[in-house]
C-alpha positions as CSV (number, residue, x, y, z in Angstrom):
1,M,18.4,17.3,-5.1
2,N,14.9,17.8,-6.3
3,L,12.3,15.4,-4.8
4,A,8.6,15.0,-5.4
5,I,5.7,13.0,-4.0
6,Y,3.3,12.5,-6.9
7,G,-0.1,11.5,-5.5
8,A,0.0,13.3,-2.2
9,G,-3.1,11.9,-0.6
10,S,-3.2,10.7,3.0
11,L,0.0,8.6,2.8
12,G,1.9,11.0,0.6
13,T,1.0,14.0,2.7
14,I,2.2,12.5,5.9
15,L,5.3,11.1,4.3
16,G,6.0,14.5,2.7
17,A,5.5,16.2,6.1
18,Y,8.1,14.0,7.7
19,I,10.6,14.4,4.9
20,T,10.1,18.2,4.8
21,K,10.5,18.3,8.6
22,K,13.9,16.5,8.2
23,G,15.1,19.4,6.0
24,Y,14.7,17.9,2.5
25,D,13.3,20.0,-0.4
26,I,10.3,18.1,-1.7
27,D,7.2,19.0,-3.6
28,L,3.8,17.4,-2.7
29,I,1.8,17.0,-5.9
30,T,-1.8,16.1,-6.3
31,R,-4.8,16.9,-8.6
32,N,-6.9,17.5,-5.5
33,E,-7.0,21.3,-5.7
34,S,-8.9,21.7,-2.4
35,H,-6.3,19.6,-0.6
36,I,-3.5,21.7,-2.2
37,A,-5.2,24.9,-1.0
38,G,-5.4,23.5,2.6
39,L,-1.7,22.5,2.5
40,K,-0.7,26.0,1.3
41,E,-2.9,27.8,3.8
42,K,-2.2,25.8,7.0
43,G,0.6,23.3,6.1
44,A,0.3,19.6,6.5
45,V,-1.9,19.0,9.6
46,I,-1.2,15.5,10.9
47,R,-3.5,14.0,13.6
48,G,-4.2,10.5,15.0
49,T,-1.3,8.7,16.7
50,I,0.8,11.8,16.3
51,N,0.0,15.5,16.2
52,M,2.0,18.0,14.2
53,V,1.7,20.8,11.6
54,V,4.5,21.1,9.0
55,P,4.7,23.8,6.3
56,V,5.1,22.0,3.0
57,K,5.5,22.8,-0.7
58,A,2.3,21.8,-2.4
59,I,1.4,22.0,-6.1
60,T,-0.9,20.6,-8.8
61,P,0.4,18.7,-11.8
62,N,-0.3,21.7,-13.9
63,E,2.2,23.7,-11.7
64,M,5.1,21.3,-12.2
65,S,8.0,23.2,-13.8
66,K,11.3,21.5,-12.7
67,K,12.9,18.1,-13.2
68,Y,13.2,15.7,-10.3
69,D,15.9,13.3,-9.2
70,I,13.5,11.1,-7.4
71,V,9.7,10.9,-7.7
72,F,7.9,8.9,-5.0
73,L,4.8,7.6,-6.8
74,L,1.7,7.2,-4.6
75,T,-1.2,7.6,-7.1
76,K,-3.6,4.7,-7.6
77,S,-2.0,2.1,-9.9
78,T,-5.1,1.7,-12.1
79,D,-3.9,4.3,-14.6
80,N,-0.1,3.8,-14.3
81,V,0.6,3.8,-18.1
82,N,-0.7,7.4,-18.5
83,T,0.6,8.6,-15.1
84,V,4.2,7.3,-15.6
85,K,4.4,8.6,-19.2
86,S,3.3,12.0,-18.0
87,L,6.2,12.0,-15.5
88,I,9.0,11.3,-18.0
89,P,9.5,15.0,-19.0
90,Y,9.9,15.9,-15.4
91,L,12.7,13.4,-14.6
92,T,16.4,14.4,-14.7
93,P,18.6,12.3,-17.1
94,N,19.4,10.1,-14.1
95,G,16.0,10.6,-12.4
96,V,14.1,7.6,-11.0
97,I,10.7,6.6,-9.9
98,C,10.2,4.9,-6.6
99,T,6.7,3.4,-6.6
100,M,5.0,3.1,-3.3
101,Q,1.7,1.8,-4.7
102,N,-0.2,-1.3,-3.9
103,G,0.1,-4.6,-5.8
104,L,3.2,-5.3,-8.1
105,P,3.5,-2.0,-10.1
106,E,7.2,-2.2,-10.7
107,L,7.0,-4.5,-13.7
108,L,4.8,-2.1,-15.8
109,I,6.7,1.0,-14.7
110,A,10.0,-0.6,-15.7
111,E,8.6,-1.3,-19.2
112,I,8.0,2.5,-19.6
113,V,11.0,4.2,-18.0
114,G,13.4,1.2,-17.8
115,A,14.2,-1.3,-15.0
116,D,17.3,0.6,-13.9
117,R,15.2,3.7,-13.2
118,T,12.4,1.8,-11.4
119,Y,12.5,1.3,-7.6
120,G,9.8,0.0,-5.3
121,C,8.8,0.4,-1.7
122,A,6.2,-1.4,0.3
123,I,4.6,0.7,3.0
124,A,3.7,-0.9,6.3
125,W,1.5,1.8,7.9
126,G,-1.8,3.5,7.2
127,A,-3.4,6.9,7.0
128,T,-6.7,8.6,6.2
129,L,-7.4,11.9,4.5
130,I,-9.9,13.6,6.8
131,G,-10.0,17.2,5.4
132,N,-8.2,19.6,3.0
133,G,-4.6,19.6,4.2
134,V,-5.5,17.3,7.2
135,C,-4.6,13.7,7.5
136,E,-4.8,11.1,10.2
137,L,-1.9,8.6,10.9
138,T,-3.7,5.4,11.9
139,S,-0.6,3.3,12.7
140,E,1.5,3.6,15.9
141,P,4.6,5.7,15.2
142,N,6.9,2.9,16.4
143,S,5.4,0.5,13.9
144,I,6.2,2.6,10.8
145,S,8.4,0.8,8.3
146,F,9.3,0.5,4.6
147,S,10.7,-2.3,2.5
148,L,12.8,-0.9,-0.3
149,G,14.3,-2.6,-3.4
150,S,14.3,-3.2,-7.1
151,F,13.6,-6.0,-9.5
152,S,16.6,-5.0,-11.6
153,Q,19.9,-6.7,-11.3
154,N,21.7,-3.5,-12.1
155,A,20.0,-1.2,-9.6
156,S,22.2,1.5,-8.3
157,R,23.3,0.9,-4.7
158,E,24.0,4.6,-4.4
159,K,20.5,5.5,-5.4
160,I,19.0,2.9,-3.1
161,D,21.1,4.3,-0.2
162,T,19.8,7.8,-1.1
163,I,16.2,6.8,-1.1
164,K,16.7,4.8,2.1
165,G,18.1,7.9,3.8
166,I,15.2,10.0,2.7
167,L,12.6,7.5,3.9
168,E,14.4,7.1,7.3
169,S,13.0,10.6,8.0
170,M,9.8,8.8,8.9
171,G,10.6,5.2,9.9
172,T,12.7,2.1,9.6
173,V,13.8,1.1,6.1
174,E,14.8,-2.4,5.2
175,V,16.6,-2.8,1.9
176,E,15.3,-6.1,0.5
177,K,17.5,-8.4,-1.7
178,N,14.4,-10.5,-2.2
179,F,12.2,-7.6,-3.2
180,I,9.5,-9.7,-4.9
181,G,9.2,-11.5,-1.5
182,A,8.8,-8.2,0.3
183,R,6.2,-7.0,-2.2
184,W,4.3,-10.3,-1.8
185,S,4.3,-9.8,2.0
186,K,2.5,-6.4,1.5
187,L,0.2,-7.9,-1.1
188,L,-0.8,-10.6,1.4
189,I,-1.6,-8.1,4.1
190,N,-3.5,-5.9,1.7
191,S,-5.4,-8.8,0.2
192,A,-6.4,-10.1,3.6
193,F,-7.0,-7.1,5.8
194,S,-7.8,-4.4,3.2
195,G,-9.9,-6.8,1.1
196,V,-12.0,-8.1,3.9
197,S,-12.3,-4.8,5.9
198,T,-13.5,-3.0,2.7
199,V,-16.1,-5.7,2.0
200,M,-17.3,-5.3,5.6
201,G,-17.0,-1.5,5.7
202,C,-14.9,-1.4,8.8
203,T,-11.3,-0.9,10.2
204,F,-8.6,-3.6,10.3
205,G,-9.1,-4.1,14.0
206,E,-12.9,-4.6,13.7
207,A,-12.3,-7.1,10.9
208,A,-9.9,-9.1,13.0
209,K,-12.1,-9.0,16.1
210,N,-15.2,-10.5,14.3
211,K,-14.7,-14.3,14.2
212,E,-16.4,-14.8,10.8
213,S,-14.4,-12.1,9.1
214,R,-11.2,-13.3,10.8
215,R,-11.8,-16.7,9.3
216,C,-12.0,-15.0,5.9
217,I,-8.7,-13.1,6.6
218,Q,-7.1,-16.4,7.6
219,R,-8.2,-18.2,4.4
220,I,-7.0,-15.3,2.2
221,I,-3.6,-15.4,3.9
222,K,-3.4,-19.1,3.4
223,E,-4.3,-18.7,-0.3
224,C,-1.5,-16.0,-0.7
225,I,1.0,-18.3,1.0
226,D,0.0,-21.3,-1.2
227,V,0.2,-19.3,-4.4
228,A,3.6,-17.8,-3.4
229,R,5.0,-21.3,-2.6
230,K,3.9,-22.6,-6.0
231,A,5.3,-19.6,-7.8
232,E,8.6,-20.1,-5.9
233,I,8.3,-16.7,-4.2
234,R,9.9,-16.6,-0.7
235,I,7.7,-14.3,1.4
236,E,9.8,-11.9,3.4
237,P,9.2,-11.2,7.1
238,V,7.3,-8.0,8.1
239,Q,8.8,-5.9,10.9
240,G,10.8,-9.0,11.9
241,K,7.8,-11.4,11.9
242,D,7.8,-14.4,9.7
243,I,4.3,-14.4,8.1
244,T,4.6,-17.9,6.7
245,K,5.8,-19.4,10.0
246,L,3.1,-17.7,11.9
247,F,0.1,-18.1,9.7
248,D,0.6,-21.1,7.4
249,Y,-1.0,-24.3,8.6
250,N,-1.5,-27.9,7.7
251,S,-3.0,-29.2,10.9
252,K,-6.0,-28.2,13.1
253,I,-3.7,-27.1,15.9
254,K,-1.6,-24.8,13.7
255,K,-4.8,-23.4,12.1
256,F,-6.2,-22.7,15.6
257,I,-3.0,-20.9,16.7
258,S,-2.9,-18.8,13.6
259,F,-6.5,-17.8,13.9
260,H,-6.0,-16.5,17.4
261,L,-2.8,-14.7,16.5
262,L,-4.5,-12.5,13.9
263,P,-5.9,-9.8,16.3
264,L,-2.5,-9.6,18.0
265,A,-0.6,-9.2,14.7
266,I,-2.7,-6.3,13.6
267,R,-3.1,-4.5,17.0
268,K,-0.7,-1.6,16.1
269,H,-2.7,-1.0,13.0
270,K,-6.2,-1.7,14.3
271,L,-7.5,1.8,13.5
272,L,-6.4,1.6,9.9
273,K,-9.1,2.1,7.3
274,A,-8.2,0.6,4.0
275,S,-7.6,2.9,1.1
276,M,-10.0,0.8,-0.9
277,L,-12.8,1.6,1.6
278,Q,-11.9,5.3,1.5
279,D,-12.2,5.1,-2.3
280,I,-15.6,3.4,-2.0
281,E,-16.8,6.1,0.4
282,K,-15.7,8.8,-2.1
283,G,-17.5,7.0,-5.0
284,K,-14.2,6.0,-6.7
285,K,-13.0,2.8,-8.2
286,T,-10.7,0.7,-6.0
287,E,-7.5,-1.1,-6.7
288,V,-9.0,-4.5,-5.9
289,D,-7.8,-5.9,-9.3
290,E,-4.3,-4.9,-8.4
291,I,-4.5,-6.4,-4.9
292,N,-6.7,-9.4,-4.5
293,G,-6.9,-9.7,-8.3
294,A,-3.2,-10.1,-8.5
295,V,-3.3,-13.1,-6.2
296,C,-6.1,-14.5,-8.3
297,R,-4.1,-14.1,-11.5
298,F,-1.0,-15.7,-10.0
299,G,-3.2,-18.5,-8.6
300,S,-4.7,-19.2,-12.1
301,K,-1.2,-19.2,-13.6
302,Y,0.1,-21.7,-11.1
303,N,-3.1,-23.7,-10.8
304,V,-3.7,-22.8,-7.1
305,P,-7.4,-22.2,-6.2
306,T,-8.1,-18.8,-4.7
307,P,-11.9,-18.8,-3.9
308,Y,-11.7,-16.3,-1.0
309,N,-9.7,-13.7,-3.0
310,D,-12.1,-14.4,-6.0
311,M,-15.1,-13.6,-3.8
312,V,-13.5,-10.3,-2.5
313,V,-13.0,-9.2,-6.1
314,K,-16.5,-10.2,-7.1
315,I,-18.1,-8.4,-4.1
316,M,-15.9,-5.3,-4.6
317,H,-16.9,-5.0,-8.3
318,E,-20.6,-5.2,-7.2
319,I,-20.0,-2.4,-4.7
320,E,-18.3,-0.3,-7.3
321,A,-21.2,-0.9,-9.7
322,G,-23.7,0.1,-7.0
323,T,-25.4,-3.3,-6.7
324,A,-24.0,-4.1,-3.3
325,K,-22.8,-2.1,-0.2
326,P,-20.0,-2.7,2.3
327,G,-21.3,-4.4,5.4
328,F,-21.1,-7.4,7.7
329,E,-23.8,-9.1,5.8
330,N,-21.4,-9.7,3.0
331,L,-19.7,-12.3,5.2
332,D,-22.6,-14.7,4.3
333,R,-21.1,-14.8,0.7
334,F,-18.0,-16.7,2.0
335,T,-19.9,-19.3,4.1
336,N,-19.9,-22.2,1.5
337,L,-16.5,-21.6,-0.1
């Protein structure tokens, strides 16, 4: 079985190291030639909450020569049309794409390769690329989990079981019958913690500790829950925790409780630096339109106001354009919402 991780940045490199260590034959593919050189020279060097070095197979897209049974897609979703089309010649006749990207990428990918060849997986852990061939795992190893599924009614159970077995090389895998609900759970977390922490230029833990930014996180979570409810999306639990039950509120007491639960809920991921912030630091465009922007679009469709998500998108676009910078002073922009 030929496997590939296409987009082997921080997440893909660490996942690839775990899968390789378990004995699978998997290619780690990225356009970052310096990173490839580091992986070839020293192997995947993983630091942070774990420490290990794993020899891996690493190539650039130009070096791809074989057809794959499963491609785990971890590139930014902003250019998915071109990316997915470029992968089609490298899929076996029954080959599939399992997207592990942010947002709701499965719908577009399914339009290109077919719904039955499109699987999705929400990742509940974080990592940072800190050097060529060197990545930092920023989540506790016992908190690593995946939510796997498909929007297709004809998804192959055999293929799902195969993907599940591969991903269990690294962490717990939950196969979701309500996959849109699992995706929305990840979208909620990304919108709230990634969105706010990127605007502030800090880690998840720092964003949850500051009371003003925590208020923004709480409001974004509330907007995500309200939009999902109106869209008739049932939000799935994350690592056994019912997000709606914990963080939805319609009274001052419930709002008070949810506010004080937020630092506890994120404690195992407090060191996580959002991929959007990493992009900003590298001068790249972010996926804010696929994350907070997705909530805004659903809110507009179902007539649910999303002022806090709207503001995150607005500030992020200003940061990308160079007219604003990440920082705690951006919290003032949310004061009168």
